[in-house]
VONUVEX-361484 format. One line per field, with one value per residue: residue number from 1; x, y, z of N, C-alpha, C in turn. Coordinates in Angstrom, 3 decimals. Each point is the difference from the previous one (the first is absolute). Example, Ala and Ser with C-alpha at 12.3 -4.5 7.8 and 13.67 -1.06 7.14 Angstrom:
% residues 2
lumvo = c(1, 2)
n.xx = c(13.190, -0.350)
n.yy = c(-5.690, 1.050)
n.zz = c(7.800, -0.720)
ca.xx = c(-0.890, 0.820)
ca.yy = c(1.190, 1.190)
ca.zz = c(0.000, 0.060)
c.xx = c(0.900, -0.770)
c.yy = c(1.200, 1.090)
c.zz = c(0.000, 0.730)
END
This chain:
% residues 129
lumvo = c(1, 2, 3, 4, 5, 6, 7, 8, 9, 10, 11, 12, 13, 14, 15, 16, 17, 18, 19, 20, 21, 22, 23, 24, 25, 26, 27, 28, 29, 30, 31, 32, 33, 34, 35, 36, 37, 38, 39, 40, 41, 42, 43, 44, 45, 46, 47, 48, 49, 50, 51, 52, 53, 54, 55, 56, 57, 58, 59, 60, 61, 62, 63, 64, 65, 66, 67, 68, 69, 70, 71, 72, 73, 74, 75, 76, 77, 78, 79, 80, 81, 82, 83, 84, 85, 86, 87, 88, 89, 90, 91, 92, 93, 94, 95, 96, 97, 98, 99, 100, 101, 102, 103, 104, 105, 106, 107, 108, 109, 110, 111, 112, 113, 114, 115, 116, 117, 118, 119, 120, 121, 122, 123, 124, 125, 126, 127, 128, 129)
n.xx = c(66.935, -0.136, -0.980, 0.556, 1.110, -0.694, -0.294, 1.355, 0.338, -0.862, 0.197, 1.364, -0.110, -0.923, 0.813, 1.070, -0.703, -0.377, 1.195, 0.290, -1.002, 0.450, 0.950, -0.541, -0.845, 0.762, 0.323, 0.811, 0.380, -0.001, 1.180, 0.283, 0.022, 0.912, 0.427, -1.354, 0.140, 1.095, 0.238, -0.438, -0.474, 1.302, -0.577, 1.055, -0.041, -0.374, 1.153, 0.366, -0.350, 0.001, 0.226, -0.670, 1.107, -0.942, -0.482, -0.579, 1.236, 0.247, -0.810, 0.257, 1.419, -0.181, -0.593, 0.943, 0.765, -0.703, 0.235, 1.321, 0.441, -0.881, 0.680, -0.784, -1.134, 0.386, -0.634, -0.155, -0.865, 0.113, 0.121, -0.926, -0.756, 0.426, -0.180, -0.846, -0.774, -0.111, -1.361, -0.118, 0.882, -0.563, -1.295, 0.631, 0.316, -1.182, -0.393, 1.250, -0.180, -1.161, 0.551, 0.957, -1.045, 0.521, -0.996, -1.144, -0.735, -0.415, -0.030, -0.767, -0.328, 0.016, 1.068, 0.644, 0.880, 0.683, 0.061, -0.328, -0.829, -0.435, 0.037, -0.595, -0.728, 0.000, 0.060, -0.707, -0.474, 0.144, -0.466, -0.735, -1.152)
n.yy = c(-8.870, -0.763, -0.724, -0.161, -0.465, -0.813, -0.442, 0.050, -0.592, -0.864, -0.142, -0.038, -0.723, -0.583, 0.354, -0.353, -0.814, -0.453, 0.055, -0.425, -0.906, 0.097, 0.069, -0.813, -0.812, 0.084, 0.970, 0.815, 0.602, -1.351, 0.446, 0.693, 0.811, -0.925, 1.228, -0.231, -1.035, 0.298, 0.738, 0.647, 0.753, 0.164, 0.438, 0.498, 1.007, 1.196, 0.246, -1.184, -0.521, -1.174, -0.695, -0.918, -0.660, -0.064, -1.263, 0.500, 0.303, -0.878, -0.891, 0.177, 0.036, -1.059, -0.559, 0.309, -0.380, -1.113, 0.173, 0.327, -0.891, -0.796, 0.490, 0.967, -0.323, -1.170, -0.584, -1.008, -0.168, 1.270, 0.376, -0.915, 0.527, 1.048, -0.389, -0.420, 0.475, -0.816, 0.308, -1.127, -0.276, 0.684, -0.763, -0.900, 0.280, 0.499, -1.104, -0.710, 0.525, -0.579, -0.928, 0.171, 0.224, -1.009, -0.486, 0.796, -0.969, 0.091, -1.224, -1.088, 0.594, 1.337, 0.279, 0.666, 0.754, 0.146, 1.339, -0.701, -0.603, 1.220, 0.371, -1.040, -0.059, 1.285, -0.340, -0.933, 0.624, 0.973, -0.992, 0.118, -0.142)
n.zz = c(178.035, -0.952, 0.621, 1.130, -0.736, -0.565, 1.161, 0.463, -0.790, 0.090, 1.412, -0.207, -0.892, 0.680, 0.996, -0.925, -0.617, 1.220, 0.232, -1.378, 0.159, 1.267, -0.414, -0.987, 0.769, 1.137, -0.763, 0.650, -0.930, -0.530, -0.191, -1.132, 0.833, 0.278, -0.535, -0.350, 0.934, -0.211, 0.858, -1.190, 0.655, 0.340, 0.911, -0.441, -0.562, 0.400, -0.214, 0.801, -1.293, 0.249, -1.006, 0.525, 0.196, -1.044, -0.456, 1.004, 0.235, -1.017, 0.479, 1.282, -0.599, -0.770, 1.009, 0.731, -0.855, -0.255, 1.194, -0.031, -0.945, 0.747, 1.175, 0.607, -0.517, 0.630, -0.692, 0.955, -0.982, -0.137, 1.360, 0.101, -0.932, 0.490, 1.244, -0.635, 0.868, 0.875, 0.143, 0.224, -0.743, -1.043, 0.305, -0.037, -1.280, -0.458, 0.491, -0.229, -1.175, 0.119, 0.529, -1.178, -0.658, -0.938, 0.424, -0.610, 0.609, -1.243, -0.403, -0.118, -1.054, 0.726, -0.205, 0.799, -0.554, 1.192, 0.576, 1.117, -0.707, -0.382, 0.964, 0.411, -0.983, 0.151, 1.225, -0.387, -0.697, 0.876, 0.613, -1.180, 0.489)
ca.xx = c(0.809, -0.207, -1.508, 0.014, 0.462, -0.926, -1.065, 0.222, 0.086, -1.283, -0.522, 0.539, -0.544, -1.288, 0.200, 0.574, -1.124, -0.861, 0.864, -0.046, -1.520, -0.430, 0.859, -0.468, -1.394, -0.413, 0.771, -0.456, -0.529, -1.254, 0.326, 0.977, 1.213, 0.348, 0.154, -0.848, -0.553, 1.208, -0.226, 0.887, 0.681, 0.613, 0.131, 1.173, -0.232, -1.103, 0.426, 0.686, -0.854, 0.699, -0.898, 0.671, 0.384, -0.815, -0.380, -1.157, -0.056, -0.209, -1.429, -0.262, 0.404, -0.682, -1.407, 0.055, 0.071, -1.159, -0.883, 0.379, -0.207, -1.497, -0.693, -1.340, -0.736, 0.423, -0.555, 0.880, 0.157, 0.794, 1.380, 0.249, 0.145, 1.229, 1.263, -0.035, -0.071, -1.486, -0.501, 0.490, 1.332, 0.109, -0.469, 1.021, 1.160, -0.634, -0.405, 1.248, 0.458, -1.341, 0.377, 1.085, -0.577, 0.382, -1.066, -1.171, -1.125, -1.158, -1.150, 0.334, 0.783, 0.843, 1.066, 0.817, 1.355, 0.067, 1.230, 1.030, 0.212, 0.784, 1.611, 0.778, 0.252, 0.987, 1.072, 0.462, 0.575, 1.352, 1.088, 0.485, -0.941)
ca.yy = c(1.146, 0.348, 0.757, 1.626, 1.009, 0.254, 0.945, 1.251, 0.684, 0.284, 1.159, 1.330, 0.330, 0.614, 1.057, 0.950, 0.335, 0.755, 1.219, 0.644, 0.229, 1.111, 1.166, 0.527, 0.253, 0.711, 1.108, 0.604, 1.285, -0.267, 0.719, -0.679, 0.722, -0.415, 0.869, 1.079, 0.262, 0.734, 1.477, 0.361, 1.537, 0.092, 1.626, 0.293, 1.463, 0.871, 0.310, -1.188, -1.293, -0.942, -1.094, -1.116, -0.964, -0.985, -0.120, 0.861, 1.637, 0.659, -0.044, 1.238, 1.248, 0.215, 0.304, 1.533, 0.764, -0.083, 0.931, 1.258, 0.303, 0.184, 1.202, -0.254, -1.436, -1.084, -1.389, -0.976, -0.790, 0.717, -0.408, -1.479, -0.362, 0.714, -0.731, -1.240, -0.878, -0.024, 0.948, -0.396, 0.609, 1.399, 0.492, -0.317, 1.110, 1.119, -0.072, 0.358, 1.489, 0.863, -0.083, 1.081, 1.157, 0.202, -0.215, -0.103, -0.450, 0.861, -0.856, -1.217, -0.369, 0.873, 0.600, 1.107, 0.053, 1.101, 0.770, -0.650, -1.076, 0.791, 0.421, -1.273, -0.452, 0.845, -0.476, -1.272, 0.268, 0.791, -1.103, -0.880, -1.199)
ca.zz = c(-0.079, -1.254, -0.052, 0.650, -0.913, -0.976, 0.671, 0.149, -1.482, -0.606, 1.048, -0.468, -1.401, 0.150, 0.585, -0.784, -0.799, 0.717, 0.251, -1.162, -0.440, 1.040, -0.326, -1.213, -0.078, 1.115, 0.374, 1.150, -0.505, -0.919, -1.425, -0.818, 0.573, 1.259, 0.921, -0.138, 1.481, 0.589, -0.024, -1.023, 0.269, 1.352, 0.384, 0.780, 0.719, -0.754, -1.401, -0.692, -0.101, -0.755, -0.431, 0.622, -1.041, -0.251, -1.461, -0.485, 0.266, -1.256, -0.305, 0.727, -0.756, -1.259, 0.297, 0.291, -1.282, -0.743, 0.900, -0.425, -1.321, -0.254, 0.680, 0.576, 0.495, -0.759, 0.214, 0.480, -1.149, -0.943, 0.739, 0.142, -1.473, -0.472, 0.845, -0.415, 1.071, 0.394, 0.751, 1.534, 0.326, 0.033, 1.274, 1.262, 0.015, 0.224, 1.393, 0.565, -0.347, 0.568, 1.332, 0.193, -0.537, -1.171, -0.886, 0.715, -0.597, -0.349, 0.059, -0.080, -1.410, -0.481, 0.941, -0.361, 0.798, 0.784, -0.187, 0.600, -0.985, -1.145, 0.877, 0.297, -1.452, -0.458, 0.970, -0.383, -1.345, 0.240, 0.481, -1.138, 0.150)
c.xx = c(-0.186, -1.336, 0.072, 0.785, -0.950, -1.314, 0.542, 0.327, -1.294, -0.713, 0.628, -0.437, -1.511, 0.013, 0.470, -1.272, -1.056, 0.437, -0.188, -1.343, -0.389, 0.671, -0.505, -1.369, -0.722, 0.986, -0.428, -0.899, -1.176, 0.248, 1.262, 1.397, 0.179, 0.345, -0.795, -0.567, 1.110, -0.407, 0.966, 0.917, 0.384, 0.101, 1.258, -0.204, -1.093, 0.252, 0.742, -0.639, 0.802, -0.875, 0.732, 0.447, -0.963, -0.340, -1.273, 0.361, 0.262, -1.584, -0.526, 0.258, -0.839, -1.475, 0.043, 0.281, -1.269, -1.424, 0.327, -0.329, -1.613, -0.559, -1.175, -0.351, 0.779, -0.644, 0.890, -0.045, 0.895, 1.623, 0.345, 0.619, 1.377, 1.150, -0.196, -0.189, -1.682, -0.650, 0.296, 1.322, -0.039, -0.771, 0.923, 1.143, -0.726, -0.311, 1.250, 0.348, -1.016, 0.388, 1.071, -0.526, 0.617, -1.018, -1.215, -1.195, -1.330, -1.276, 0.604, 1.055, 0.995, 0.821, 0.803, 1.365, -0.283, 1.210, 1.286, 0.675, 0.835, 1.387, 0.629, 0.427, 1.125, 1.296, 0.544, 0.530, 1.302, 1.117, 0.445, -0.553, -0.369)
c.yy = c(0.622, 0.776, 1.335, 1.028, 0.310, 1.061, 1.485, 0.834, 0.285, 1.135, 1.389, 0.395, 0.552, 1.147, 1.205, 0.541, 0.743, 1.755, 0.743, 0.435, 1.152, 1.206, 0.503, 0.579, 0.819, 1.160, 0.794, 1.269, -0.232, 0.707, -0.880, 0.661, -0.314, 1.044, 1.183, 0.478, 0.746, 1.439, 0.392, 1.274, 0.036, 1.629, -0.136, 1.210, 0.582, 0.206, -1.083, -0.981, -1.085, -1.205, -1.181, -0.940, -1.156, -0.106, 1.021, 1.415, 0.694, 0.304, 1.273, 1.246, 0.257, 0.348, 1.668, 0.775, 0.076, 0.728, 1.566, 0.349, 0.093, 0.966, -0.525, -1.508, -1.003, -1.365, -1.071, -0.971, 0.553, -0.373, -1.372, -0.300, 0.808, -0.796, -1.632, -1.143, -0.033, 1.057, -0.137, 0.618, 1.312, 0.576, -0.173, 1.256, 1.230, 0.044, 0.346, 1.497, 0.996, 0.139, 0.919, 1.278, 0.684, -0.095, 0.170, -0.585, 0.831, -0.662, -1.458, -0.408, 1.072, 0.743, 1.152, 0.094, 1.318, 0.850, -0.894, -1.136, 0.463, 0.321, -1.400, -0.352, 0.928, -0.196, -1.179, 0.169, 0.737, -0.866, -0.857, -1.374, -0.352)
c.zz = c(-1.463, -0.261, 0.716, -0.855, -1.061, 0.387, 0.244, -1.452, -0.518, 0.721, -0.454, -1.268, 0.248, 0.826, -0.825, -0.976, 0.702, 0.338, -1.206, -0.269, 0.970, -0.477, -1.335, -0.041, 1.223, 0.440, 1.088, -0.479, -0.919, -1.387, -0.667, 0.477, 1.371, 1.195, 0.093, 1.292, 0.410, -0.189, -1.099, 0.445, 1.453, 0.212, 1.047, 0.682, -0.766, -1.460, -0.894, -0.090, -0.818, -0.228, 0.685, -1.161, -0.084, -1.476, -0.615, -0.075, -1.490, -0.510, 0.931, -0.398, -1.140, 0.292, 0.478, -1.330, -0.643, 0.651, -0.358, -1.436, -0.522, 0.629, 0.619, 0.325, -1.076, 0.482, 0.234, -1.200, -0.895, 0.332, -0.311, -1.557, -0.303, 0.657, -0.524, 1.396, 0.437, 0.647, 1.591, 0.367, 0.108, 1.267, 1.278, 0.028, 0.401, 1.651, 0.807, -0.127, 0.793, 1.502, 0.524, -0.267, -1.175, -1.235, 0.747, -0.999, -0.105, 0.154, -0.030, -1.038, -0.460, 0.882, -0.576, 0.818, 0.771, -0.259, 0.711, -0.970, -1.025, 0.435, 0.091, -1.513, -0.423, 0.718, -0.568, -1.508, -0.064, 0.650, -0.976, -0.196, -1.589)
END
């Protein structure tokens, strides 16, 4: 009886450590932001846009602001250094925004904001974000 209890305790400790290791080193998106894979922009209607409640919404809005501020072509490396995140995270944000038509990629390393992206950003700012 005593040995069975020890085996259960040791087994549960090992299982706990395996779960912690898995969560720490094998993230779903492969980025430092656990919600980067969640679509950051939700289209409610044609004119109404809302950002989902996630930890990354600040970075998405800041990314759009940097694209507007810098105008024309902006390199992903520049955006990553301004946001203080990795290039991989910025690429994930841009990919999600590009799927919604808010950002267009000019080539592999540069992107620009679209008119729709500017309207969404102005709408978000007017709502007091």
